[in-house]
VODRENVEX-979239 format. One record per residue (C-alpha): x, y, z; residue in three letters. Coordinates in Angstrom, 1 decimal. Each point is the difference from the previous one (the first is absolute). Last residue first. Layout:
// residues N
+--------+--------+--------+------+
:      x :      y :      z : resn :
+--------+--------+--------+------+
:      X :      Y :      Z :  ALA :
...
+--------+--------+--------+------+
END
This chain:
// residues 327
+--------+--------+--------+------+
:      x :      y :      z : resn :
+--------+--------+--------+------+
:  -56.5 :   39.0 :  116.9 :  SER :
:    1.8 :    0.3 :   -3.3 :  ASP :
:   -0.7 :   -2.7 :   -2.6 :  PRO :
:    2.9 :   -2.5 :   -0.3 :  GLN :
:    2.1 :    0.3 :   -3.1 :  THR :
:    2.7 :    2.1 :    1.6 :  ILE :
:    0.4 :   -2.4 :    2.9 :  GLN :
:    0.2 :   -3.1 :   -2.2 :  ALA :
:    2.9 :    1.5 :   -1.9 :  ALA :
:    1.9 :    0.6 :    3.2 :  VAL :
:   -0.4 :   -3.7 :    1.1 :  TYR :
:    0.8 :   -1.4 :   -3.4 :  ASP :
:    3.1 :    2.2 :   -0.3 :  TRP :
:    1.2 :   -1.1 :    3.5 :  LEU :
:   -0.4 :   -3.6 :   -1.1 :  LYS :
:    2.2 :    0.6 :   -3.0 :  SER :
:    2.6 :    1.7 :    2.1 :  ALA :
:    0.0 :   -2.9 :    2.5 :  ALA :
:    0.3 :   -2.7 :   -2.6 :  ALA :
:    3.6 :   -0.9 :    0.9 :  PRO :
:   -1.2 :   -0.4 :    3.7 :  ASP :
:    2.7 :    0.6 :    2.6 :  ALA :
:    0.5 :    3.5 :   -1.5 :  GLU :
:    3.4 :    1.3 :    0.7 :  ARG :
:    0.3 :    2.1 :    3.2 :  THR :
:    2.0 :   -2.6 :    1.8 :  TRP :
:    3.0 :    0.6 :   -2.2 :  PRO :
:    0.4 :    3.6 :    0.9 :  LEU :
:    0.9 :    2.6 :   -2.6 :  LEU :
:   -2.8 :   -1.0 :   -2.4 :  TYR :
:   -1.5 :    1.9 :   -3.0 :  GLU :
:    3.4 :    0.1 :   -1.6 :  SER :
:    0.7 :    3.2 :   -1.8 :  ARG :
:   -0.3 :    1.5 :   -3.5 :  PRO :
:    1.9 :    3.3 :   -0.4 :  ARG :
:   -1.1 :    3.6 :   -0.2 :  ARG :
:    0.5 :    0.8 :    3.7 :  ASP :
:   -2.2 :   -2.9 :    1.1 :  HIS :
:   -2.0 :   -2.3 :   -2.2 :  TRP :
:   -2.1 :   -3.1 :    0.1 :  PHE :
:   -0.7 :   -1.6 :   -3.4 :  ARG :
:   -3.2 :   -1.2 :   -1.7 :  GLY :
:    0.6 :    1.5 :   -3.4 :  SER :
:    3.0 :    0.7 :   -2.3 :  GLY :
:    1.8 :    3.2 :    0.8 :  LEU :
:    2.4 :    0.5 :   -3.0 :  LEU :
:   -2.7 :   -0.4 :   -2.6 :  GLY :
:   -2.1 :    2.5 :    1.9 :  PRO :
:    2.5 :    2.8 :   -0.7 :  ASP :
:    0.0 :    2.1 :    3.1 :  ALA :
:   -2.8 :    2.5 :    0.8 :  THR :
:   -2.3 :   -1.4 :    2.7 :  ALA :
:    2.7 :   -2.3 :    1.4 :  LEU :
:    2.3 :    3.1 :    0.4 :  TRP :
:   -2.7 :    2.0 :    1.6 :  VAL :
:   -0.8 :   -2.7 :    2.6 :  VAL :
:    3.8 :   -0.5 :    0.5 :  THR :
:    0.5 :    3.6 :    0.9 :  ASP :
:   -3.0 :    0.4 :    2.3 :  ALA :
:    2.0 :   -0.8 :    3.2 :  GLY :
:    2.6 :    2.5 :   -1.1 :  GLN :
:   -2.6 :    2.6 :   -0.6 :  ASP :
:   -1.6 :   -0.7 :    3.4 :  ALA :
:    3.4 :    0.5 :    1.6 :  THR :
:    1.9 :   -2.9 :    1.4 :  ARG :
:    0.4 :   -0.7 :    3.7 :  LEU :
:    3.5 :    0.0 :    1.4 :  ILE :
:   -0.2 :    2.9 :    2.5 :  PRO :
:   -3.7 :   -1.0 :    0.8 :  ARG :
:    0.9 :   -3.5 :    1.1 :  THR :
:   -0.6 :    0.2 :    3.8 :  LEU :
:   -2.7 :    2.6 :   -0.1 :  ARG :
:   -1.9 :   -1.8 :   -2.7 :  HIS :
:    0.3 :   -3.4 :    1.7 :  PHE :
:   -1.5 :    1.5 :    3.1 :  GLY :
:   -2.8 :    1.8 :   -1.9 :  PRO :
:   -1.1 :   -3.0 :   -2.0 :  LEU :
:   -3.5 :    0.7 :   -1.3 :  SER :
:    0.1 :    3.8 :    0.1 :  THR :
:    3.5 :    0.6 :   -1.0 :  GLY :
:   -0.2 :   -2.7 :   -2.7 :  LEU :
:   -3.2 :    1.4 :   -1.4 :  GLY :
:    1.4 :    3.6 :   -0.2 :  PRO :
:    2.9 :   -1.4 :   -2.2 :  THR :
:    3.7 :   -0.4 :    0.6 :  ASP :
:    0.7 :   -3.0 :   -2.1 :  VAL :
:    1.6 :   -3.3 :    0.9 :  TRP :
:    0.4 :   -2.0 :   -3.1 :  GLY :
:   -2.2 :    0.5 :   -3.1 :  PRO :
:   -1.3 :   -3.5 :   -0.5 :  HIS :
:   -1.0 :   -1.2 :   -3.4 :  MET :
:   -2.6 :   -2.0 :   -1.8 :  ALA :
:   -0.3 :   -0.2 :   -3.8 :  HIS :
:   -2.7 :   -1.2 :   -2.3 :  PHE :
:    0.2 :    0.3 :   -3.8 :  ALA :
:   -3.0 :    0.5 :   -2.4 :  VAL :
:    1.0 :   -0.8 :   -3.6 :  GLY :
:   -2.3 :   -3.0 :    0.1 :  THR :
:    2.8 :   -2.6 :   -0.6 :  GLY :
:   -0.3 :   -1.5 :    3.4 :  PRO :
:   -3.0 :    0.9 :    2.2 :  HIS :
:   -0.4 :   -2.8 :    2.5 :  ARG :
:    3.6 :   -0.2 :    1.1 :  ARG :
:    0.3 :    3.8 :    0.1 :  ALA :
:   -3.1 :    0.3 :    2.2 :  TRP :
:    1.5 :   -2.7 :    2.2 :  GLU :
:    3.2 :    1.9 :    0.5 :  ARG :
:   -2.0 :    3.1 :    1.0 :  SER :
:   -2.1 :   -2.2 :    2.3 :  LEU :
:    3.1 :   -1.3 :    1.8 :  ALA :
:    1.4 :    3.5 :    0.5 :  VAL :
:   -3.3 :    1.2 :    1.4 :  GLN :
:   -0.2 :   -3.0 :    2.3 :  ALA :
:    3.4 :    1.0 :    1.6 :  ARG :
:   -1.4 :    3.5 :    0.5 :  LYS :
:   -3.1 :   -1.4 :    1.5 :  VAL :
:    2.1 :   -2.0 :    2.5 :  ARG :
:    2.1 :    3.0 :    0.9 :  ALA :
:   -3.1 :    2.2 :    0.6 :  TYR :
:   -1.6 :   -2.6 :    2.3 :  ALA :
:    3.3 :   -0.3 :    1.9 :  THR :
:    0.2 :    3.8 :    0.5 :  VAL :
:   -3.6 :    0.2 :    1.0 :  GLY :
:    0.2 :   -2.6 :    2.7 :  ASN :
:   -3.3 :   -1.5 :    1.1 :  TYR :
:    0.2 :   -2.3 :    3.1 :  GLY :
:   -3.7 :   -0.7 :   -0.2 :  SER :
:   -1.5 :    2.0 :   -2.9 :  SER :
:    0.9 :   -2.8 :   -2.4 :  PRO :
:    2.9 :    0.3 :   -2.5 :  MET :
:   -0.9 :   -0.6 :   -3.6 :  GLN :
:    2.8 :   -1.7 :   -1.9 :  LEU :
:    0.4 :   -2.8 :    2.5 :  THR :
:   -1.7 :   -2.8 :   -1.9 :  ALA :
:    1.0 :    1.4 :   -3.4 :  LEU :
:    3.7 :   -0.4 :    0.9 :  ASP :
:    2.6 :    2.1 :   -1.8 :  LEU :
:    2.9 :    0.1 :    2.3 :  ARG :
:    1.0 :    3.2 :    1.9 :  GLN :
:    3.2 :    1.9 :    0.9 :  THR :
:    0.9 :    1.0 :   -3.6 :  TYR :
:   -3.4 :    1.7 :   -0.3 :  MET :
:    1.5 :    2.8 :    2.2 :  GLY :
:    2.0 :    1.1 :   -3.0 :  GLY :
:   -3.2 :    1.5 :   -1.3 :  SER :
:   -2.2 :   -0.3 :   -3.0 :  SER :
:   -0.7 :    2.6 :   -2.7 :  VAL :
:   -1.8 :   -1.9 :   -2.8 :  THR :
:    0.6 :    1.1 :   -3.6 :  ILE :
:   -2.4 :   -1.0 :   -2.8 :  VAL :
:    1.4 :    0.4 :   -3.5 :  ARG :
:   -0.8 :    0.9 :   -3.6 :  SER :
:    1.2 :   -1.2 :   -3.4 :  PRO :
:   -2.8 :    0.2 :   -0.7 :  ALA :
:   -2.3 :    3.0 :    0.3 :  ALA :
:   -3.2 :   -1.8 :   -0.9 :  ALA :
:    0.9 :   -2.9 :    2.4 :  SER :
:    0.4 :    2.5 :    2.8 :  LEU :
:   -3.4 :    1.5 :   -0.9 :  ALA :
:   -1.6 :   -3.4 :    0.0 :  PRO :
:    1.8 :   -1.0 :    3.3 :  LEU :
:   -1.5 :    3.0 :    1.9 :  LEU :
:   -2.7 :   -2.1 :    1.8 :  LEU :
:    2.4 :   -2.9 :    0.8 :  SER :
:    2.7 :    2.3 :    1.2 :  THR :
:   -2.4 :    1.9 :    2.2 :  LEU :
:   -1.4 :   -3.2 :    1.5 :  ALA :
:    3.5 :   -1.3 :    0.8 :  PHE :
:    0.9 :    3.3 :    1.5 :  PRO :
:   -3.2 :   -0.1 :    2.2 :  ALA :
:    0.6 :   -3.6 :    1.2 :  ILE :
:    3.5 :    0.5 :    1.1 :  LEU :
:    0.6 :    3.4 :    1.6 :  GLN :
:   -3.5 :    1.1 :    1.0 :  GLY :
:   -1.7 :   -3.3 :    0.9 :  ALA :
:    3.1 :   -1.8 :    1.4 :  VAL :
:    1.0 :    3.0 :    2.2 :  THR :
:   -3.6 :    0.5 :    0.9 :  ARG :
:   -0.8 :   -3.4 :    1.4 :  GLU :
:   -2.8 :   -1.5 :   -2.0 :  THR :
:   -3.3 :   -0.4 :    1.9 :  GLY :
:   -2.5 :    1.0 :   -2.8 :  ASP :
:   -0.5 :    3.4 :    1.5 :  ASP :
:    3.7 :    0.7 :    0.0 :  THR :
:    2.2 :   -1.0 :    2.9 :  ALA :
:    2.1 :    1.8 :    2.7 :  ASP :
:    2.8 :   -1.1 :    2.2 :  TYR :
:    2.0 :    2.8 :    1.6 :  ASP :
:    3.3 :    1.6 :   -1.1 :  ARG :
:   -0.8 :   -0.1 :   -3.7 :  HIS :
:    3.1 :    0.1 :   -2.2 :  ILE :
:   -0.7 :    1.8 :   -3.2 :  ALA :
:    0.3 :   -0.4 :   -3.7 :  GLY :
:   -0.8 :    1.6 :   -3.3 :  ALA :
:    2.7 :   -0.6 :   -2.7 :  ASN :
:   -1.7 :   -2.1 :   -2.7 :  HIS :
:    1.4 :    1.6 :   -3.2 :  VAL :
:   -1.9 :   -0.5 :   -3.2 :  LEU :
:    2.0 :    1.0 :   -3.1 :  VAL :
:   -1.0 :    0.3 :   -3.7 :  ASP :
:   -3.7 :    0.4 :    0.3 :  LEU :
:   -2.2 :    0.3 :   -3.1 :  ARG :
:   -3.6 :    0.9 :   -1.0 :  ASP :
:   -0.4 :    2.8 :    2.5 :  ASN :
:   -3.0 :    2.0 :    1.2 :  ARG :
:   -2.6 :   -2.8 :    0.4 :  ALA :
:    2.7 :   -2.3 :    1.1 :  LEU :
:    1.0 :    2.3 :    2.9 :  PHE :
:   -3.6 :    0.4 :    1.2 :  ASP :
:   -0.6 :   -3.7 :   -0.1 :  ARG :
:    3.2 :   -0.7 :    1.9 :  ALA :
:   -0.8 :    2.5 :    2.7 :  PHE :
:   -3.5 :   -1.5 :    0.4 :  ALA :
:    1.4 :   -3.5 :    0.3 :  ARG :
:    2.5 :    1.2 :    2.7 :  VAL :
:   -2.9 :    1.6 :    1.9 :  SER :
:   -2.1 :   -3.1 :   -0.2 :  ASP :
:    3.0 :   -1.9 :    1.2 :  LEU :
:    0.2 :    2.0 :    3.2 :  ASP :
:    3.2 :   -0.1 :    2.0 :  ASP :
:    1.8 :    1.6 :   -2.9 :  LEU :
:   -2.1 :    3.2 :    0.6 :  ASP :
:   -0.3 :    1.8 :   -3.3 :  ALA :
:    0.2 :    3.6 :   -1.3 :  LEU :
:    1.5 :    0.7 :   -3.4 :  GLY :
:    3.0 :    2.2 :   -0.8 :  TYR :
:    1.5 :    2.2 :   -2.7 :  SER :
:    3.4 :    1.1 :   -1.2 :  VAL :
:    0.5 :    1.3 :   -3.5 :  THR :
:    1.5 :    3.3 :    0.9 :  GLY :
:    3.8 :   -0.6 :   -0.2 :  HIS :
:    2.5 :    2.1 :    1.8 :  GLY :
:    0.7 :   -3.0 :    2.2 :  SER :
:    0.0 :    1.8 :    3.3 :  ALA :
:   -3.0 :    2.1 :   -0.8 :  ALA :
:   -2.1 :   -2.8 :   -1.4 :  ALA :
:    0.9 :   -2.3 :    2.9 :  ILE :
:   -0.8 :    2.7 :    2.6 :  GLN :
:   -3.3 :    1.0 :   -1.5 :  ARG :
:   -1.1 :   -3.6 :   -0.3 :  GLN :
:    1.2 :   -0.8 :    3.5 :  ALA :
:   -2.2 :    2.9 :    1.4 :  GLN :
:   -3.0 :   -1.3 :   -1.9 :  ALA :
:    0.5 :   -3.5 :    1.2 :  ALA :
:    0.5 :    1.1 :    3.6 :  ARG :
:   -3.3 :    1.8 :    0.0 :  GLY :
:   -1.8 :   -2.8 :   -1.9 :  PRO :
:    1.1 :   -2.7 :    2.4 :  ASP :
:    0.2 :   -3.6 :   -1.3 :  ARG :
:    2.5 :    0.4 :   -2.9 :  ALA :
:    0.6 :   -1.5 :   -3.4 :  LEU :
:    2.4 :    1.5 :   -2.4 :  PHE :
:   -0.1 :    1.0 :   -3.6 :  HIS :
:    3.3 :    0.9 :   -1.6 :  VAL :
:    0.3 :    1.1 :   -3.7 :  THR :
:    3.7 :   -0.3 :   -0.9 :  GLY :
:    2.4 :    2.7 :   -1.0 :  GLY :
:    3.1 :   -1.1 :    1.9 :  LEU :
:   -1.0 :    2.4 :    2.8 :  GLY :
:   -3.3 :   -1.8 :    0.4 :  ALA :
:    2.0 :   -3.2 :    0.5 :  LEU :
:    2.3 :    1.6 :    2.6 :  ARG :
:   -2.9 :    1.7 :    1.9 :  THR :
:   -2.0 :   -3.2 :    0.1 :  ALA :
:    2.9 :   -2.0 :    1.2 :  ALA :
:    0.7 :    2.5 :    2.8 :  ALA :
:   -3.7 :    0.1 :    0.9 :  ARG :
:   -0.1 :   -3.7 :    0.3 :  GLY :
:    3.2 :   -0.3 :    2.0 :  ILE :
:   -1.1 :    2.5 :    2.7 :  GLY :
:   -3.3 :    1.9 :   -0.2 :  SER :
:   -3.3 :    0.3 :   -1.9 :  THR :
:    1.0 :   -2.7 :   -2.5 :  ALA :
:   -1.4 :   -3.1 :    1.8 :  GLY :
:   -1.2 :   -1.7 :   -3.2 :  THR :
:    1.6 :    0.9 :   -3.4 :  ILE :
:   -1.6 :   -0.1 :   -3.4 :  VAL :
:    2.4 :    0.8 :   -2.9 :  ALA :
:   -0.7 :    1.2 :   -3.6 :  VAL :
:    2.5 :    0.4 :   -2.8 :  ARG :
:    0.2 :    2.7 :   -2.6 :  GLY :
:    3.2 :    1.4 :    1.4 :  ALA :
:    1.9 :   -2.4 :    2.3 :  PHE :
:    3.5 :    0.9 :   -1.1 :  PRO :
:    2.8 :   -2.3 :    0.9 :  PRO :
:    1.6 :    0.7 :    3.4 :  SER :
:    2.9 :    2.2 :    0.9 :  GLY :
:    3.6 :   -0.6 :   -1.1 :  ASP :
:    0.7 :   -3.6 :   -0.7 :  ALA :
:    2.5 :   -1.6 :    2.4 :  ALA :
:   -2.6 :   -1.1 :    2.7 :  PHE :
:   -0.5 :   -3.5 :   -1.4 :  GLU :
:    3.8 :   -0.2 :   -0.3 :  PRO :
:    0.4 :   -0.2 :    3.7 :  LEU :
:    2.7 :    2.1 :    1.8 :  LEU :
:   -1.3 :    3.4 :    0.9 :  ARG :
:   -3.7 :   -0.7 :    0.5 :  SER :
:    1.1 :   -3.2 :    1.8 :  ARG :
:    2.1 :    1.8 :    2.6 :  VAL :
:   -2.7 :    2.7 :    0.8 :  SER :
:   -2.9 :   -2.5 :   -0.1 :  TRP :
:    1.7 :   -2.3 :    2.4 :  GLY :
:    1.2 :    2.7 :    2.3 :  LEU :
:   -3.5 :    1.4 :    0.3 :  ARG :
:   -1.0 :   -3.2 :    1.8 :  SER :
:   -1.5 :   -3.3 :   -1.3 :  PHE :
:    3.3 :   -1.4 :   -1.4 :  SER :
:    2.2 :    1.1 :    2.9 :  GLY :
:   -2.4 :   -1.3 :    2.5 :  VAL :
:   -0.4 :   -3.3 :   -1.9 :  VAL :
:    3.7 :   -0.8 :    0.3 :  THR :
:    0.0 :   -2.6 :   -2.7 :  ASP :
:   -1.7 :    2.3 :   -2.6 :  GLU :
:    2.7 :    2.6 :    0.7 :  LEU :
:    2.8 :   -2.5 :   -0.6 :  LEU :
:   -1.6 :   -1.2 :   -3.2 :  THR :
:   -0.4 :    3.6 :   -1.4 :  ASP :
:    3.6 :    0.9 :    0.9 :  ALA :
:    1.2 :   -3.1 :   -1.8 :  LEU :
:   -2.1 :    0.7 :   -3.1 :  ARG :
:    1.2 :    3.6 :   -0.1 :  GLY :
:    3.6 :   -1.1 :    0.3 :  VAL :
:   -0.5 :   -2.5 :   -2.8 :  SER :
:   -1.5 :    2.8 :   -2.2 :  PRO :
:    3.2 :    2.1 :    0.1 :  VAL :
:   -0.2 :    3.2 :    2.0 :  MET :
:    0.2 :    3.3 :   -1.9 :  MET :
+--------+--------+--------+------+
END
């Protein structure tokens, strides 16, 4: 068995290389050497309730399967009824646990998100874990009816609205937690409210996605700052480079080049499941995680916020969007 100092050194070296950290190699080495992985299996999740967005495939489905397999009640949000029904059957069969259900909602439509939350709260008085996993890279510019670019609408404003709406159930289940699945791509961008929404002219879906993923991490930290001592903890994480259908569709060239070193969906979901089940006293709140360890939010100095109040201003902007009447 390797001594802890060797594990720490290997972890630091992997983090410094980026490619080693984000790839399958990083997960393989860390899962063998780090003490966070030493315990066999995950704590039981029986009697607890999780809501997961984006669980019809990839990381979300892997996380849903793992949590259901630990005895939890898993309710996921999906857009397409056919894919949702298929995913429900697959998750229930793979987990060996029958308490898997879903609700339909379009994250680009706040009314749809509100309806999902109302239905969930009518059926459940508690929520132990909320996982914001849904995400997509849009190749072409598109906007919602109110003019919000769809990456911002579906992956920033909608998760904020869902958290706000489900906060009573999260508070009732305290200690509970909200987990946001970000992306390593956020390391390339600075949080800047003025450039958060890309215009149609010169639109780049990869950049738009990375900017929103940066904003997600800042908002998770801001949630934690504004809700201390409530028993609801907020965590953001990035899963590394994972072989998912979305990656193959959105970044086919990158997918072909890196496929031999990409993580499996289950490896990508590992830290999500760990954050959902670990002792809350060990996790704190407001941190950014990768492979079961807190990480810096910044790898490049120029990506640090120029404005110390940037996260607070982002909060005000997003909060204003969910309080405005829909068009």
